[in-house]
C-alpha positions in Angstrom: 1.3 -17.8 -175.7 3.3 -18.9 -172.7 1.8 -21.8 -170.7 1.8 -22.0 -166.9 1.9 -25.1 -164.9 -1.0 -26.1 -162.6 0.5 -27.2 -159.3 -2.7 -28.6 -158.0 -1.9 -32.4 -157.7 -4.4 -33.4 -155.0 -6.5 -35.7 -157.1 -8.7 -38.1 -155.2 -9.8 -40.2 -158.1 -7.6 -41.1 -161.2 -9.3 -42.7 -164.1 -7.8 -44.3 -167.2 -4.4 -44.8 -165.6 -2.5 -48.0 -166.3 1.1 -48.7 -165.1 1.6 -50.7 -168.3 1.2 -47.6 -170.4 4.0 -45.9 -168.4 6.6 -48.5 -169.1 8.2 -48.2 -172.5 8.1 -51.2 -174.9 11.9 -51.7 -175.0 12.4 -51.4 -171.2 14.8 -54.0 -169.9 12.3 -55.0 -167.1 9.7 -55.6 -169.8 12.1 -57.9 -171.7 12.9 -59.8 -168.5 9.3 -60.3 -167.7 8.7 -61.7 -171.2 11.6 -64.1 -171.1 11.8 -65.3 -167.5 9.1 -67.3 -165.7 9.5 -66.4 -162.0 6.7 -68.7 -160.9 9.1 -71.6 -160.8 10.2 -70.4 -157.4 7.0 -71.6 -155.8 8.0 -75.2 -156.2 11.6 -74.5 -155.2 10.8 -73.0 -151.8 7.4 -74.5 -150.8 9.1 -76.8 -148.3 10.5 -73.8 -146.4 7.1 -72.3 -145.6 4.6 -73.5 -143.0 0.8 -73.9 -143.4 -0.2 -71.6 -140.5 0.5 -68.0 -139.5 0.7 -64.8 -141.5 0.6 -64.9 -145.3 4.1 -64.1 -146.7 5.0 -61.9 -149.6 4.8 -64.1 -152.8 8.2 -65.7 -153.5 8.3 -64.4 -157.1 8.0 -60.8 -155.8 10.9 -61.4 -153.4 13.1 -62.8 -156.1 12.2 -59.8 -158.4 13.1 -57.4 -155.5 16.5 -59.1 -155.2 17.0 -58.7 -158.9 16.1 -55.0 -158.8 18.7 -54.6 -156.0 21.4 -56.0 -158.3 20.3 -54.5 -161.7 20.1 -51.0 -160.4 23.0 -51.4 -157.9 20.9 -50.0 -155.0 23.0 -49.5 -152.0 20.8 -51.2 -149.4 17.6 -53.1 -149.1 16.2 -50.2 -147.0 16.9 -47.8 -149.9 15.3 -50.2 -152.3 12.0 -50.2 -150.4 12.1 -46.4 -149.9 12.7 -45.9 -153.7 10.1 -48.5 -154.8 7.0 -46.2 -154.5 8.7 -43.6 -156.7 9.5 -46.0 -159.5 6.6 -46.8 -161.7 8.6 -49.3 -163.7 9.6 -51.2 -160.6 6.0 -51.3 -159.4 4.9 -52.7 -162.8 7.7 -55.3 -162.8 6.6 -56.5 -159.3 3.0 -56.6 -160.3 2.1 -53.9 -157.8 -0.3 -50.9 -158.2 -0.1 -47.4 -156.9 -2.1 -48.2 -153.8 -0.5 -51.5 -152.9 1.5 -51.8 -149.6 5.2 -52.0 -149.9 6.9 -54.9 -148.0 9.5 -54.1 -145.4 13.2 -54.5 -146.1 13.5 -57.4 -143.6 11.5 -59.6 -146.0 14.6 -60.0 -148.2 17.0 -61.0 -145.4 14.5 -63.5 -144.0 14.0 -65.0 -147.5 17.7 -65.5 -148.0 18.0 -67.3 -144.7 14.9 -69.4 -145.4 15.6 -70.3 -149.0 19.4 -71.0 -148.7 22.1 -70.8 -151.4 20.7 -73.8 -153.3 17.6 -71.9 -154.4 19.7 -69.1 -156.0 22.0 -71.6 -157.6 19.1 -73.3 -159.2 17.8 -69.9 -160.5 21.2 -69.2 -162.0 21.3 -72.7 -163.6 17.8 -72.2 -165.1 18.9 -69.1 -166.8 21.9 -71.0 -168.2 19.5 -73.6 -169.5 17.5 -70.9 -171.3 20.6 -69.5 -172.9 21.5 -73.0 -174.0 18.0 -73.5 -175.6 18.4 -70.1 -177.3 21.6 -71.1 -179.0 23.8 -68.7 -177.0 26.2 -71.3 -175.7 28.9 -73.2 -177.6 30.1 -75.2 -174.6 33.3 -76.7 -176.3 35.7 -73.8 -175.3 35.5 -72.3 -171.9 37.4 -69.3 -170.5 38.2 -69.4 -166.8 39.3 -66.5 -164.7 39.0 -65.1 -161.1 38.5 -61.7 -159.5 38.7 -60.4 -156.0 35.8 -58.9 -154.1 36.3 -56.6 -151.2 34.6 -57.9 -148.0 32.2 -55.8 -145.9 34.7 -55.8 -143.1 37.5 -53.6 -141.9 41.1 -54.6 -141.5 40.7 -53.4 -137.9 38.5 -56.5 -137.3 41.4 -58.8 -137.9 42.8 -60.5 -134.8 45.4 -63.1 -133.9 43.6 -66.5 -133.6 45.8 -67.6 -130.7 44.7 -64.6 -128.6 41.0 -65.4 -129.5 41.1 -68.7 -127.7 41.0 -66.9 -124.3 38.6 -64.2 -125.4 35.9 -65.9 -127.6 35.2 -69.4 -126.3 31.7 -69.9 -127.6 32.2 -68.9 -131.3 35.8 -70.0 -131.6 35.0 -73.5 -132.6 33.2 -72.3 -135.7 36.1 -70.1 -136.7 38.6 -72.9 -136.1 36.6 -75.1 -138.4 36.6 -72.5 -141.1 40.4 -72.2 -140.9 40.8 -76.0 -141.3 38.6 -76.0 -144.3 40.4 -73.1 -145.9 43.7 -74.8 -145.3 42.6 -77.6 -147.6 42.3 -75.1 -150.4 46.0 -74.1 -150.2 45.4 -70.9 -148.3 48.3 -68.6 -147.2 50.1 -68.7 -143.9 48.8 -65.3 -142.8 45.2 -66.6 -143.0 46.1 -69.6 -140.8 47.1 -67.1 -138.1 44.7 -64.2 -138.4 41.0 -64.0 -138.7 38.3 -61.3 -138.9 35.8 -61.0 -136.1 33.3 -59.2 -138.3 33.4 -61.6 -141.3 35.4 -64.8 -140.4 34.9 -66.2 -143.9 36.8 -63.4 -145.6 40.6 -63.6 -145.8 43.5 -61.2 -145.8 44.6 -60.9 -149.4 46.9 -58.6 -151.3 46.1 -57.6 -154.9 49.2 -56.9 -156.9 51.1 -54.1 -155.2 48.2 -52.8 -153.3 47.5 -53.1 -149.6 46.2 -56.2 -148.0 42.5 -56.3 -147.3 39.8 -58.7 -146.3 38.5 -60.1 -149.6 36.6 -62.9 -151.3 37.2 -64.3 -154.7 34.8 -65.2 -157.5 35.8 -67.8 -160.0 34.0 -67.7 -163.3 33.6 -69.7 -166.6 32.6 -67.7 -169.6 31.5 -69.2 -172.9 32.9 -67.8 -176.1 29.8 -67.5 -178.3 27.7 -64.9 -176.5 29.8 -64.4 -173.3 27.3 -66.3 -171.1 28.5 -67.2 -167.7 28.1 -70.9 -167.5 29.6 -71.5 -164.0 30.5 -69.4 -161.0 31.9 -70.0 -157.5 32.8 -67.8 -154.6 35.7 -68.7 -152.2 37.8 -67.0 -149.6 40.2 -64.5 -151.2 43.3 -66.5 -150.3 42.3 -69.6 -152.3 44.6 -70.1 -155.2 43.1 -69.7 -158.7 44.6 -72.9 -160.1 43.1 -75.0 -157.3 39.6 -74.3 -158.7 40.1 -75.3 -162.4 38.9 -78.9 -162.1 35.7 -77.9 -160.1 34.9 -75.0 -162.5 35.3 -77.3 -165.6 33.0 -79.9 -164.0 30.4 -77.3 -163.1 30.4 -75.9 -166.6 29.9 -79.4 -168.1 27.0 -80.1 -165.7 25.3 -76.8 -166.3 25.6 -76.8 -170.1 25.4 -80.6 -170.7 28.3 -80.1 -173.2 31.7 -81.8 -173.1 34.5 -79.3 -172.6 37.1 -79.6 -175.4 39.4 -76.6 -174.6 40.2 -74.7 -171.4 41.6 -71.2 -171.8 43.2 -69.6 -168.7 46.2 -67.6 -167.6 49.4 -68.9 -166.2 48.1 -69.2 -162.6 46.1 -72.2 -163.8 49.1 -73.8 -165.7 50.1 -76.1 -162.9 51.3 -79.7 -163.2 48.1 -80.9 -161.6 45.8 -79.0 -164.0 47.8 -80.1 -167.0 47.5 -83.8 -166.1 43.8 -83.3 -165.3 43.2 -81.9 -168.8 45.4 -84.7 -170.3 43.4 -87.4 -168.6 40.1 -85.8 -169.6 41.1 -85.3 -173.3 40.9 -81.5 -172.9 43.1 -79.1 -174.7 44.9 -76.9 -172.1 45.4 -73.4 -173.6 47.1 -71.9 -170.6 50.8 -70.9 -170.1 52.9 -73.0 -167.8 53.2 -71.6 -164.3 56.6 -73.1 -164.0 57.7 -71.4 -167.3 56.6 -67.9 -166.1 58.6 -68.3 -162.9 61.8 -69.2 -164.6 64.6 -66.6 -164.7 63.3 -65.0 -161.4 64.7 -65.2 -157.9 67.4 -67.8 -157.4 66.9 -69.0 -161.0 67.9 -65.7 -162.5 70.9 -65.9 -164.8 71.4 -69.7 -164.7 70.7 -72.4 -167.2 67.1 -73.3 -167.7 65.8 -76.9 -167.4 65.4 -77.2 -171.1 69.1 -76.8 -171.6 69.6 -80.2 -169.9 69.2 -83.2 -172.3 67.4 -86.3 -171.0 68.8 -89.6 -172.1 65.8 -92.0 -171.7 67.9 -95.1 -172.4 70.3 -94.4 -169.5 67.8 -92.4 -167.4 70.2 -89.5 -166.9 70.3 -85.8 -167.7 73.3 -84.3 -169.5 74.1 -80.7 -168.5 75.5 -78.1 -170.9 79.0 -78.9 -169.6 78.6 -82.6 -170.6 78.3 -84.0 -167.1 75.7 -86.5 -166.0 72.9 -85.9 -163.5 71.7 -89.2 -162.1 68.5 -90.0 -160.3 68.8 -89.5 -156.6 65.6 -88.9 -154.7 61.8 -89.3 -155.3 59.4 -86.7 -153.9 56.2 -88.7 -153.4 53.9 -85.7 -152.8 55.0 -84.0 -156.0 55.4 -87.1 -158.0 58.9 -86.0 -159.0 62.3 -87.6 -159.3 65.4 -85.5 -158.6 68.4 -85.8 -160.9 71.6 -84.4 -159.4 75.3 -84.2 -160.0 77.8 -84.4 -157.2 78.9 -81.2 -155.5 82.5 -81.9 -156.5 81.6 -82.2 -160.1 79.7 -78.9 -160.1 82.4 -77.2 -158.1 85.1 -78.1 -160.6 83.0 -77.2 -163.7 83.9 -74.0 -165.6 80.1 -73.3 -166.1 79.2 -73.6 -162.5 78.4 -69.9 -162.1 76.0 -70.1 -165.0 74.4 -73.3 -163.8 73.7 -73.2 -160.0 74.1 -71.1 -156.9 73.7 -74.1 -154.6 76.8 -75.4 -152.8 75.4 -78.9 -153.1 75.4 -78.8 -157.0 72.7 -78.5 -159.7 69.6 -80.6 -159.6 66.8 -81.1 -162.2 63.3 -82.4 -161.4 61.4 -84.8 -163.6 57.8 -85.8 -163.1 56.8 -89.4 -163.3 54.4 -88.3 -166.1 56.8 -85.9 -167.8 56.0 -87.0 -171.3 52.3 -86.1 -170.8 53.3 -82.8 -169.3 55.6 -82.0 -172.2 52.8 -82.7 -174.7 50.4 -80.4 -172.7 53.0 -77.6 -172.5 53.7 -77.8 -176.2 50.0 -77.5 -176.8 49.8 -74.4 -174.6 52.4 -72.8 -176.8 50.7 -73.5 -180.1 49.3 -70.8 -182.4 45.8 -71.8 -181.6 46.4 -71.4 -177.9 48.0 -68.0 -178.4 45.0 -66.9 -180.3 42.6 -68.1 -177.6 44.7 -66.4 -174.9 44.4 -63.1 -176.8 40.7 -63.6 -176.9 40.6 -64.3 -173.2 42.3 -61.0 -172.4 39.2 -59.1 -173.4 36.5 -61.7 -173.0 37.0 -62.6 -169.4 38.0 -59.1 -168.4 34.9 -57.7 -170.1 32.7 -60.0 -168.2 34.1 -58.9 -164.9 34.1 -55.2 -166.0 30.4 -55.6 -166.8 29.8 -56.9 -163.3 31.0 -53.7 -161.8 27.9 -51.9 -162.8 26.0 -54.4 -160.5 28.3 -53.7 -157.5 30.1 -57.1 -157.5 33.4 -55.6 -156.4 32.1 -54.9 -152.9 30.3 -57.5 -150.7 26.8 -56.5 -149.9 26.6 -58.9 -147.0 28.8 -60.9 -144.7 29.7 -64.6 -144.5 30.5 -66.9 -147.4 27.0 -68.3 -148.0 25.5 -64.8 -148.5 28.4 -63.9 -150.9 27.4 -67.0 -152.9 23.9 -65.6 -153.2 25.2 -62.3 -154.3 27.4 -63.9 -156.9 24.6 -66.1 -158.3 22.4 -63.0 -158.6 25.0 -60.9 -160.4 25.8 -63.8 -162.8 22.1 -64.4 -163.4 21.5 -60.8 -164.2 24.3 -60.7 -166.8 23.0 -63.8 -168.4 19.4 -62.5 -168.3 20.5 -59.3 -170.1 22.2 -61.3 -172.8 19.2 -63.6 -173.2 16.7 -60.7 -173.3 18.7 -58.7 -175.8 19.7 -61.5 -178.1 16.3 -63.1 -178.5 15.0 -59.8 -180.1 17.4 -60.3 -183.0 15.3 -62.5 -185.2 14.8 -62.5 -189.0 11.5 -60.9 -190.2 9.5 -62.6 -193.0 8.0 -66.0 -193.6 10.6 -67.0 -196.3 13.6 -66.6 -194.0 14.8 -69.2 -191.6 16.5 -68.2 -188.4 20.1 -67.1 -189.1 22.7 -67.9 -186.4 25.9 -66.0 -185.9 25.1 -62.8 -187.7 27.8 -60.7 -186.0 27.8 -57.5 -188.1 26.2 -55.5 -190.9 28.8 -56.8 -193.3 27.8 -60.4 -192.6 24.1 -59.4 -193.0 24.5 -58.0 -196.5 26.7 -60.8 -197.6 23.9 -63.2 -196.6 21.3 -61.0 -198.5 23.3 -60.9 -201.7 24.0 -64.7 -201.7 20.4 -65.5 -200.8 19.2 -63.1 -203.5 21.3 -64.8 -206.1 19.7 -68.1 -205.1 16.2 -66.4 -205.5 15.2 -67.4 -202.0 14.6 -63.9 -200.7 13.5 -60.6 -202.2 15.5 -57.4 -202.1 13.0 -56.1 -199.6 14.0 -58.6 -196.9 15.1 -56.9 -193.7 16.5 -58.0 -190.4 15.6 -56.7 -187.0 18.7 -55.8 -184.9 18.5 -55.2 -181.2 
């Protein structure tokens, strides 16, 4: 017999209803609640609240609301609050009931301003600590990469800074200071001249062959074992990737309390400065040489490469392919390089001059004062092990950023650098929390089995069972729980 729906929903009293019964056991929010203690936030932010006045929304609730904003990629805080009464799982996660009042959206923006970036940084670092305790971090090998984030500002807001002096007198000092700080990070010439009135911390940046837009840049360190993000940092979009390597390595060391043994990155990080930093710290640099990738392009196209010039250490001269000597001429203090050069007459009379140089002053070769250390690091970057790590990096780092897109990281939610740092810490924390929550469910079942680390596939599992069975340490009925 066909059933008909009763549309009468005007119930005054509801008995026997529990939100906990409406949230499935394997729900991601349930896993997060089990693994993460949000009460730590009380001690972190207690100094930012007074003792009088209205009672605020509990800080753990505010932090959970911000996580919901990221996890479900809600477009705005207003939409989050409007959707909250309709989502039983969100209410349960926040500790609310059906009749509880929903806070206003302004609670979140006020909390960000009151708490500051440091609170969210410590939250991210606490998650990294939990991943470390759970055996999810190796720490020895780190993969570094960067990705651009589109700012919440239009190109129409970009103005010439010289014209702004006569228009904006009050706020120009702050913008001028931002430009000076950005210049220290090797920013581009265009960002020394132009600035956005809407978001002065964003910079005009071109991505590959696309159009120039106002962007930020997130720099990230990913661990190999479980792809946990061990360090993250947001800068203006014009900051060069290679300028951030030293800071990112130091952040990863501090967060994981592990010594970094190998750094894996692309050629944008393979600068002289970074090679020497890794050499002095005893770190293997598995990153292609930036100088090597630029050879054979521009004015260097079709001419002899530097390696074709032989260095005679006893005489301190270079011998060119034509047998002529290039002697030390100048020293560039800023770059730490000597310039070895042949006379213009020698090069002009050489039969190989067209293959050697296009300069009317003759061919020159640069040699760093620590060239031997550089040669060792570049040789290491070309090793078989380095090439294997670079292949791993191609999918590991890119996968980490691709995963972030589901949390809306490609577009800035808010304006100004400090707010972007908060967004970045929240996105990275959510990814790590997901890894932590899913991984800790993968535990051996049975009192006779110790915890097994590194079971990556069903094949590895059955190999373990067979070997253990031969050793009579487990029975054939032993099973493993996979997440």
